[in-house]
C-alpha positions as CSV (number, residue, x, y, z in Angstrom):
1,M,57.0,-3.6,17.3
2,T,56.2,-1.0,14.7
3,I,54.3,-1.4,11.5
4,E,55.4,0.4,8.5
5,L,53.0,0.8,5.7
6,T,53.7,2.5,2.4
7,P,51.2,4.9,0.9
8,T,50.1,2.3,-1.7
9,Q,49.3,-0.2,1.0
10,I,47.3,2.4,2.9
11,L,45.4,3.3,-0.3
12,I,44.6,-0.3,-0.9
13,G,43.4,-0.7,2.7
14,V,41.1,2.3,2.5
15,G,39.8,1.0,-1.0
16,V,39.1,-2.4,0.5
17,V,37.2,-0.8,3.4
18,L,35.3,1.5,1.0
19,V,34.3,-1.5,-1.3
20,L,33.1,-3.5,1.8
21,F,31.0,-0.5,3.0
22,L,29.4,-0.1,-0.5
23,V,28.6,-3.8,-0.6
24,W,27.0,-3.6,2.8
25,R,24.9,-0.6,1.8
26,A,23.8,-2.3,-1.5
27,S,22.8,-5.4,0.4
28,A,20.8,-3.4,2.9
29,R,18.9,-1.5,0.1
30,R,18.1,-4.9,-1.6
31,R,16.8,-6.3,1.7
32,R,14.7,-3.2,2.3
33,A,13.3,-3.3,-1.3
34,A,12.4,-7.0,-0.9
35,A,10.7,-6.4,2.5
36,D,8.7,-3.5,1.0
37,A,7.6,-5.6,-1.9
38,A,6.6,-8.4,0.4
39,R,4.7,-6.0,2.7
40,V,2.7,-4.6,-0.3
41,S,1.8,-8.0,-1.6
42,A,0.6,-9.1,1.9
43,R,-1.3,-5.9,2.2
44,L,-3.1,-6.6,-1.0
45,L,-3.7,-10.2,-0.1
46,S,-5.2,-9.1,3.2
47,L,-7.4,-6.5,1.7
48,T,-8.6,-9.0,-0.9
49,G,-9.5,-11.5,1.9
50,R,-11.5,-8.9,3.9
51,V,-13.4,-7.7,0.8
52,L,-14.3,-11.3,0.0
53,V,-15.5,-12.1,3.5
54,Q,-17.6,-8.9,3.6
55,A,-19.1,-9.5,0.2
56,G,-19.9,-13.1,1.3
57,F,-21.6,-11.9,4.4
58,I,-23.7,-9.2,2.5
59,V,-24.7,-11.9,-0.1
60,G,-25.6,-14.3,2.7
61,V,-27.8,-11.9,4.4
62,Q,-29.5,-10.9,1.2
63,W,-30.0,-14.5,0.1
64,V,-31.7,-15.2,3.6
65,V,-34.0,-12.2,3.2
66,I,-35.0,-13.1,-0.4
67,T,-35.6,-16.8,0.3
68,Q,-37.6,-16.1,3.5
69,Q,-39.9,-13.8,1.6
70,V,-40.2,-11.2,4.3
71,S,-41.9,-7.8,3.8
72,T,-41.1,-5.9,0.7
73,T,-39.9,-2.9,2.7
74,F,-37.3,-5.1,4.5
75,L,-36.2,-6.6,1.2
76,L,-35.7,-3.1,-0.3
77,V,-33.6,-2.0,2.8
78,V,-31.5,-5.1,2.8
79,L,-30.8,-4.7,-1.0
80,S,-30.3,-1.0,-1.0
81,V,-28.0,-0.4,1.9
82,P,-25.1,-2.3,0.4
83,A,-25.7,-0.6,-2.9
84,L,-25.4,2.8,-1.2
85,F,-22.1,1.8,0.3
86,A,-20.8,0.5,-3.0
87,A,-22.0,3.6,-4.8
88,H,-20.3,5.9,-2.3
89,T,-17.0,3.9,-2.5
90,L,-17.1,4.0,-6.3
91,T,-17.9,7.7,-6.5
92,K,-15.0,8.5,-4.1
93,A,-12.6,6.2,-6.2
94,L,-13.6,7.6,-9.5
95,T,-13.9,11.4,-8.6
96,V,-10.9,13.3,-9.9
97,T,-9.7,16.1,-7.7
98,T,-7.2,18.7,-8.7
99,V,-4.5,19.9,-6.5
100,D,-3.7,23.6,-6.8
101,S,0.0,24.3,-6.6
102,P,0.8,27.0,-4.0
103,R,1.4,30.3,-5.4
104,N,4.3,32.7,-4.7
105,K,3.5,35.9,-2.7
106,G,4.0,38.1,-5.8
107,E,2.2,36.0,-8.2
108,R,-1.1,37.2,-9.6
109,R,-4.2,35.2,-10.3
């Protein structure tokens, strides 16, 4: 049994295979983009949850120290340590750093 195909039939077959391959690649890209978007939103939600839990813990400790009326030194320590961490984080986040592009060997300053 022999199969005889005309050049037109061969081109149609190659075209169908090519279209199927392109559709498969496009769907893989869409799935990857959807997975990346879901990962980013989950990461943001996880970070938000951790920030809220930590803030609640800090506020709770400060509330206990303020309401129990312990020594003034202890009160200042409990209030200033979280403020130092917050100031450090804000300073790092708001500091603008420049990135110098690498120079070629023959370039002058």
